[in-house]
C-alpha positions in Angstrom: 67.4 5.0 -43.4 71.2 5.6 -42.0 73.7 7.3 -43.9 76.7 7.9 -41.9 77.9 5.6 -38.9 79.6 7.9 -35.9 80.3 5.5 -33.6 79.3 1.6 -32.7 79.3 -0.8 -29.9 79.1 -4.1 -29.8 78.3 -6.3 -26.5 78.0 -10.4 -25.5 75.9 -12.2 -23.2 76.6 -15.6 -22.7 75.5 -18.0 -20.1 75.3 -21.8 -21.5 73.6 -23.3 -18.2 70.6 -20.9 -18.7 70.9 -21.0 -22.5 71.1 -17.5 -22.8 74.0 -16.2 -25.7 72.3 -12.8 -27.0 73.6 -9.6 -28.4 73.2 -5.7 -28.0 74.4 -3.5 -30.8 74.5 0.3 -30.0 75.0 2.9 -32.8 75.2 6.6 -33.3 74.6 7.8 -37.2 73.2 10.7 -38.9 70.5 9.9 -41.5 70.7 11.1 -45.1 68.5 14.0 -43.9 70.6 15.1 -41.2 68.9 14.1 -38.2 71.0 12.8 -35.1 70.1 8.8 -34.7 70.6 6.0 -32.2 70.2 2.7 -33.9 69.5 -0.1 -30.9 69.7 -3.9 -32.2 69.5 -7.2 -30.3 68.7 -10.8 -30.7 70.3 -13.9 -30.1 73.4 -15.0 -31.1 73.7 -16.7 -34.0 70.5 -16.6 -35.9 69.3 -14.0 -38.7 66.3 -12.7 -36.5 67.0 -9.4 -34.3 64.7 -6.6 -33.0 65.8 -2.7 -33.8 64.6 0.5 -32.4 65.8 4.4 -33.3 65.6 7.5 -31.5 65.8 10.3 -33.0 67.5 13.2 -30.9 67.5 17.1 -31.5 71.4 17.9 -30.8 74.9 15.6 -30.4 75.0 15.7 -26.5 71.8 14.1 -25.4 72.2 11.7 -28.3 75.6 11.1 -26.6 74.3 11.2 -23.4 71.9 8.2 -24.1 74.8 6.5 -25.7 76.4 6.2 -22.5 73.3 5.9 -20.5 72.9 2.3 -22.9 76.3 1.1 -22.4 76.2 1.4 -18.9 72.9 -0.7 -18.4 74.0 -3.3 -20.8 77.7 -3.7 -18.3 74.5 -3.8 -14.9 72.5 -6.3 -16.9 75.8 -8.6 -17.4 77.1 -8.0 -20.8 80.1 -7.6 -21.8 81.7 -5.7 -24.6 83.3 -7.1 -28.0 83.4 -4.6 -30.6 83.9 -0.9 -30.7 84.4 0.8 -33.8 
Protein backbone atom coordinates (compact mmCIF):
# COMPACT_ATOMS: atom_id res chain seq x y z
CA UNK A 1 0.00 0.00 0.00
CA UNK A 2 1.80 3.09 -1.27
CA UNK A 3 0.88 6.59 -0.16
CA UNK A 4 3.41 9.10 -1.44
CA UNK A 5 5.40 8.81 -4.68
CA UNK A 6 8.74 10.63 -4.55
CA UNK A 7 10.37 9.72 -7.85
CA UNK A 8 9.58 7.45 -10.81
CA UNK A 9 11.53 6.37 -13.89
CA UNK A 10 9.89 4.46 -16.75
CA UNK A 11 12.03 2.50 -19.24
CA UNK A 12 11.32 0.65 -22.50
CA UNK A 13 13.28 -2.00 -24.34
CA UNK A 14 11.98 -2.63 -27.87
CA UNK A 15 13.52 -4.96 -30.45
CA UNK A 16 10.95 -6.11 -33.05
CA UNK A 17 13.38 -8.57 -34.66
CA UNK A 18 13.43 -10.51 -31.36
CA UNK A 19 9.74 -9.83 -30.56
CA UNK A 20 10.87 -7.93 -27.48
CA UNK A 21 8.60 -5.15 -26.16
CA UNK A 22 9.30 -4.66 -22.46
CA UNK A 23 8.84 -1.95 -19.87
CA UNK A 24 10.42 -1.44 -16.46
CA UNK A 25 9.22 1.12 -13.90
CA UNK A 26 11.10 2.06 -10.72
CA UNK A 27 9.29 4.15 -8.10
CA UNK A 28 10.57 5.60 -4.83
CA UNK A 29 7.72 6.03 -2.36
CA UNK A 30 6.64 6.10 1.27
CA UNK A 31 3.87 3.95 2.76
CA UNK A 32 1.08 5.06 5.08
CA UNK A 33 3.25 3.88 7.97
CA UNK A 34 6.29 5.94 6.92
CA UNK A 35 8.27 3.02 5.49
CA UNK A 36 10.68 3.87 2.70
CA UNK A 37 9.85 1.64 -0.28
CA UNK A 38 11.30 1.02 -3.72
CA UNK A 39 8.63 -0.46 -6.02
CA UNK A 40 9.67 -2.18 -9.26
CA UNK A 41 7.11 -3.08 -11.94
CA UNK A 42 7.94 -4.77 -15.23
CA UNK A 43 6.30 -6.66 -18.07
CA UNK A 44 5.37 -6.59 -21.73
CA UNK A 45 4.33 -3.29 -23.32
CA UNK A 46 0.67 -3.28 -24.33
CA UNK A 47 -0.59 -5.86 -21.84
CA UNK A 48 -2.35 -5.50 -18.52
CA UNK A 49 -0.18 -8.19 -16.99
CA UNK A 50 2.76 -6.97 -14.99
CA UNK A 51 4.99 -8.24 -12.26
CA UNK A 52 5.84 -6.13 -9.25
CA UNK A 53 8.03 -6.29 -6.20
CA UNK A 54 8.75 -3.93 -3.33
CA UNK A 55 11.88 -3.47 -1.29
CA UNK A 56 11.62 -1.78 2.13
CA UNK A 57 14.53 0.34 3.42
CA UNK A 58 15.40 1.79 6.81
CA UNK A 59 16.66 5.11 5.44
CA UNK A 60 16.36 7.37 2.41
CA UNK A 61 20.04 7.10 1.49
CA UNK A 62 19.93 3.30 1.10
CA UNK A 63 16.74 3.53 -0.96
CA UNK A 64 18.22 6.21 -3.20
CA UNK A 65 21.41 4.17 -3.68
CA UNK A 66 19.38 1.13 -4.76
CA UNK A 67 17.26 3.32 -7.08
CA UNK A 68 20.37 4.57 -8.90
CA UNK A 69 21.82 1.06 -9.04
CA UNK A 70 18.66 -0.27 -10.75
CA UNK A 71 18.65 2.65 -13.22
CA UNK A 72 22.26 1.87 -14.13
CA UNK A 73 21.53 -1.84 -14.64
CA UNK A 74 18.54 -1.08 -16.90
CA UNK A 75 20.77 1.09 -19.09
CA UNK A 76 23.34 -1.67 -19.44
CA UNK A 77 20.60 -4.10 -20.46
CA UNK A 78 19.40 -1.96 -23.35
CA UNK A 79 16.49 -0.13 -21.73
CA UNK A 80 15.89 3.53 -22.61
CA UNK A 81 14.37 6.11 -20.29
CA UNK A 82 10.99 7.25 -21.68
CA UNK A 83 9.53 9.12 -18.70
CA UNK A 84 10.84 10.60 -15.48
CA UNK A 85 8.67 12.09 -12.71
